[in-house]
C-alpha positions in Angstrom: 0.1 -0.2 -0.1 1.3 3.2 -1.0 1.9 6.1 1.8 0.1 9.3 0.9 1.3 12.7 2.4 -1.5 15.3 3.6 -0.6 17.4 0.7 -1.1 14.9 -1.9 -4.5 14.1 -0.1 -5.4 18.0 -0.4 -4.5 18.1 -3.8 -6.4 15.2 -5.1 -9.5 16.5 -2.7 -9.2 19.8 -4.7 -9.1 17.8 -7.8 -11.8 15.9 -7.1 -14.1 18.8 -6.0 -13.4 20.6 -9.1 -14.5 17.6 -11.3 -17.4 17.0 -8.9 -18.5 20.5 -9.8 -17.9 20.3 -13.2 -19.8 17.0 -13.7 -22.7 18.8 -11.6 -23.3 21.9 -13.8 -23.0 19.6 -16.9 -26.0 17.7 -15.3 -27.9 21.1 -14.5 -27.2 22.4 -17.7 -28.7 19.5 -19.3 -31.5 19.4 -17.1 -32.0 23.2 -18.0 -31.9 22.2 -21.5 -34.3 19.4 -21.4 -36.8 21.6 -19.4 -36.4 24.3 -21.9 -36.8 22.0 -24.8 -40.1 20.9 -23.0 -41.3 24.1 -22.7 -40.7 25.0 -26.4 -41.8 21.6 -27.7 -45.1 21.6 -25.7 -47.3 24.7 -26.4 -49.3 25.9 -23.3 -52.9 24.9 -24.6 -51.5 21.4 -24.8 -51.1 21.3 -21.3 -53.7 19.6 -19.3 -56.2 22.1 -18.0 -57.2 21.8 -14.0 -60.6 20.3 -13.5 -62.3 23.5 -12.3 -61.6 25.1 -15.5 -63.1 22.1 -17.7 -66.0 22.5 -15.2 -66.4 25.9 -15.6 -66.4 25.6 -19.4 -68.6 22.6 -19.3 -72.1 24.1 -18.7 -72.0 26.8 -21.2 -71.1 24.2 -23.8 -73.9 22.2 -22.5 -76.5 24.9 -22.5 -76.1 25.2 -26.5 -77.3 21.9 -26.9 -81.4 21.3 -27.3 -83.5 19.1 -28.8 -85.3 20.0 -31.8 -87.0 16.6 -32.7 -89.9 17.2 -30.6 -91.1 20.7 -32.0 -93.7 20.9 -34.4 -92.8 22.7 -37.8 -95.5 25.2 -38.2 -95.4 27.0 -41.9 -95.0 30.4 -41.8 -97.8 32.3 -43.9 -97.3 35.9 -44.9 -100.7 37.1 -46.7 -98.8 39.4 -49.1 -101.0 39.8 -52.4 -98.6 38.9 -55.4 -98.7 41.1 -59.0 -101.3 38.5 -60.0 -103.8 38.8 -57.2 -103.1 43.1 -57.3 -104.3 43.0 -61.0 -107.3 40.5 -60.4 -108.3 43.0 -57.2 -108.2 45.8 -59.4 -110.3 44.1 -62.1 -112.9 43.1 -59.8 -113.0 46.7 -58.5 -113.1 47.9 -62.1 -116.3 45.2 -62.9 -118.1 46.4 -59.8 -117.8 50.0 -60.6 -119.1 49.4 -64.3 -121.9 46.9 -63.2 -123.3 49.9 -60.5 -122.9 52.4 -63.3 -124.8 50.2 -65.6 -127.5 49.5 -62.9 -127.9 53.2 -62.2 -128.1 54.0 -65.9 -130.8 51.0 -66.4 -132.6 52.5 -63.2 -132.7 56.1 -64.9 -133.9 54.5 -68.1 -136.7 52.6 -66.4 -137.6 55.6 -64.4 -137.6 57.8 -67.7 -139.7 55.0 -69.4 -142.2 55.1 -66.9 -142.7 58.6 -66.7 -143.5 58.6 -70.4 -145.7 55.7 -70.3 -147.8 57.7 -67.6 -147.9 60.7 -69.8 -149.1 58.4 -72.7 -151.3 56.0 -70.6 -149.2 52.8 -71.9 -147.3 50.2 -70.2 -143.6 50.8 -69.8 -142.4 47.8 -71.4 -144.1 48.8 -74.7 -147.0 46.6 -74.7 -150.2 48.4 -74.5 -152.9 46.0 -73.1 -156.4 46.6 -71.1 -154.5 45.5 -67.8 -151.9 48.1 -68.1 -153.7 51.2 -69.5 -156.0 53.6 -67.9 -158.8 53.9 -70.6 -161.6 56.8 -70.9 -165.1 55.4 -70.0 -166.2 53.4 -72.6 -170.5 53.7 -73.1 -172.5 50.8 -71.8 -174.7 49.0 -74.0 -176.3 45.7 -75.3 -175.7 43.4 -78.3 -173.9 44.3 -81.5 -175.1 48.0 -81.2 -173.6 48.3 -77.6 -170.4 46.6 -78.7 -169.7 48.6 -81.6 -170.9 51.8 -79.8 -167.9 50.9 -77.1 -165.1 50.1 -79.9 -166.0 53.5 -81.9 -165.6 55.4 -78.6 -161.9 54.2 -78.1 -160.5 55.4 -81.5 -157.1 57.0 -81.1 -156.7 55.1 -77.7 -153.0 53.6 -77.4 -154.0 50.1 -76.8 -153.4 46.4 -78.7 -156.0 44.8 -80.6 -156.8 42.4 -77.7 -157.7 45.3 -75.4 -159.9 47.2 -77.9 -162.0 43.8 -77.8 -162.0 43.2 -74.3 -163.1 46.9 -73.5 -166.0 46.5 -75.9 -167.2 42.9 -74.5 -167.0 44.6 -71.0 -169.5 47.5 -71.9 -172.0 45.1 -72.8 -171.8 43.2 -69.6 -169.5 40.3 -70.4 -167.1 39.6 -67.6 -163.6 39.2 -69.7 -160.3 38.5 -68.7 -156.9 39.0 -70.4 -157.6 37.7 -74.0 -155.6 36.8 -76.8 -156.1 36.0 -80.5 -157.3 32.6 -81.0 -160.7 32.4 -82.0 -161.8 29.5 -79.1 -161.0 32.2 -76.7 -164.0 34.0 -77.8 -166.3 31.1 -78.0 -167.6 32.1 -74.8 -168.9 35.7 -75.4 -171.0 34.9 -78.8 -171.5 32.5 -81.8 -169.3 31.7 -84.7 -170.7 32.8 -87.8 -169.0 32.9 -91.9 -166.8 35.6 -92.8 -169.0 35.9 -96.0 -171.9 37.2 -93.9 -170.4 39.9 -91.2 -172.6 42.1 -89.3 -171.9 45.5 -87.5 -170.4 44.4 -83.9 -169.1 41.1 -85.1 -165.4 40.2 -83.6 -163.3 39.5 -86.6 -160.3 36.8 -86.1 -157.0 36.7 -88.1 -154.4 34.2 -88.6 -154.6 30.4 -88.2 -157.4 29.1 -85.9 -154.8 27.9 -83.3 -153.1 30.7 -82.1 -154.6 33.8 -84.5 -152.4 36.8 -85.0 -155.0 39.7 -85.1 -158.6 40.9 -83.8 -160.8 43.9 -84.6 -164.7 44.8 -84.6 -166.8 44.8 -87.8 -168.6 48.5 -88.3 -169.8 47.9 -91.7 -169.7 48.7 -95.4 -166.1 47.0 -95.7 -164.7 49.1 -92.4 -163.4 47.4 -89.0 -162.0 49.2 -85.6 -158.6 48.1 -85.2 -156.2 48.4 -82.2 -152.8 48.2 -82.2 -151.9 50.2 -85.5 -149.9 53.2 -86.2 -151.7 55.9 -83.9 -153.4 53.7 -81.7 -157.0 52.3 -82.1 -158.1 53.2 -85.9 -160.7 52.9 -88.3 -159.4 50.9 -91.3 -160.5 48.2 -94.0 -161.5 44.7 -92.9 -158.5 43.5 -94.8 -156.2 46.1 -93.6 -154.5 43.6 -91.1 -151.2 41.8 -91.9 -152.8 38.4 -91.8 -155.8 37.0 -93.5 -159.4 37.0 -91.9 -160.2 33.7 -90.9 -163.2 33.7 -88.5 -165.8 35.8 -86.9 -167.9 35.7 -83.7 -171.1 37.1 -83.0 -171.6 38.6 -79.5 -174.4 37.6 -77.3 
């Protein structure tokens, strides 16, 4: 065993201490380097967050999650007229205004016609009948002479041919209604006679037997009293009507 002096021990001890310090500084530097590298390599957000931070964020995230599968979809209806609806509305309003104007015009024309009719003692529709005219008094009588006198008293009255005969029949006591021009309608008030043997006061029938076309009252000498002619009730020839003479009734 080699003997070592105190001086040598001191030198060795100093040398060992120096080496130890160097190694410690080297290890410390390495550890610091590792720590620095770890800090640089792993960003701050990569670090695990505390439970409290997670808990504080979780409720906010959860409040944004809600179910929509149990909500019934309701269509949103907005009543905004389109161009076509606007055009249809304008047309309806225009049509209504035109209809109103037409109604007012028709009412004015009807009032005018009624006023004229009242002045002329005729029906506003233009159909002059015994039911629509205020007549002058017709003298009462009996038989053929009475009906002829009643017909002559109506000369100039604005009326149709049937009104003339109806009024004449009433004048001799017959209760008649609204008669036509068919011969069978006059059968209750007289007897049929031949057109070749006419007498004053006979009722003359013109046109076909089924419906006829015109009636008049025979005056004599080839003349008759006709209603419904221009100028109203007139005296004209037996054959002055536009239809042929086809029958005659001699009143009771």
